[in-house]
C-alpha positions in Angstrom: -35.1 15.5 105.2 -37.5 14.5 101.8 -38.9 17.3 99.9 -40.8 17.1 96.7 -38.2 19.4 94.8 -35.1 17.4 96.0 -37.3 14.4 95.1 -37.4 15.3 91.3 -34.2 17.2 91.1 -33.2 15.2 88.0 -36.6 17.1 86.4 -34.7 20.3 87.0 -34.1 22.3 84.1 -33.8 25.9 82.5 -34.6 27.8 79.2 -31.9 29.3 77.0 -32.8 32.6 78.4 -33.2 31.3 81.8 -29.6 30.5 81.1 -28.5 34.1 80.3 -30.4 35.7 83.1 -29.0 33.3 85.4 -25.8 34.1 84.5 -26.3 37.6 84.5 -27.6 38.3 87.4 -24.9 36.1 89.5 -22.3 36.8 87.6 -21.6 33.0 86.4 -18.9 32.5 83.8 -18.2 29.2 81.8 -20.0 26.8 84.0 -23.0 24.5 83.7 -26.0 26.7 85.5 -28.6 24.1 85.7 -26.1 22.0 87.7 -24.7 24.7 89.6 -28.8 25.4 90.5 -29.1 21.7 91.3 -25.8 21.8 93.5 -27.3 24.3 95.5 -30.5 23.1 95.9 -29.3 19.7 97.3 -26.9 21.3 99.8 -27.8 20.7 103.2 -27.8 24.2 104.2 -30.4 25.2 101.7 -34.0 26.8 103.3 -36.4 25.5 100.7 -39.9 26.8 100.6 -42.9 26.8 98.5 -45.0 30.1 97.9 -48.0 29.4 95.5 -46.7 28.2 92.4 -42.8 28.2 93.1 -40.2 26.9 94.9 -37.7 29.2 96.5 -34.3 28.1 97.5 -32.3 30.3 99.6 -28.6 29.5 100.0 -24.9 31.5 100.2 -26.6 34.8 99.7 -28.7 34.0 96.4 -32.4 32.9 95.8 -33.5 30.3 93.1 -36.9 30.3 91.8 -38.1 27.0 90.5 -41.4 26.9 89.2 -43.3 23.7 90.9 -45.5 22.4 88.6 -42.8 22.0 85.7 -39.3 22.2 87.4 -38.2 24.8 85.4 -35.6 27.2 86.8 -37.1 30.6 86.3 -34.2 32.8 87.9 -31.8 33.3 90.4 -30.4 36.6 91.8 -28.7 37.7 94.7 -30.2 38.2 98.0 
């Protein structure tokens, strides 16, 4: 299934503050947070929806929020 977020996965990124926030919220250590998020977004079981200016990716008990225009990962947290 084609999706604008998936089609632009190479543009997905985050800020240093975003990396810290996502690591803290999900308890991730010693992983590339952006690559971890990209893997989750590309997972066939990911439920990807767009609401307003953000994409929401629900998978494995967590929600990843991505800005729809800049492809910046804003946050990720457990559901």
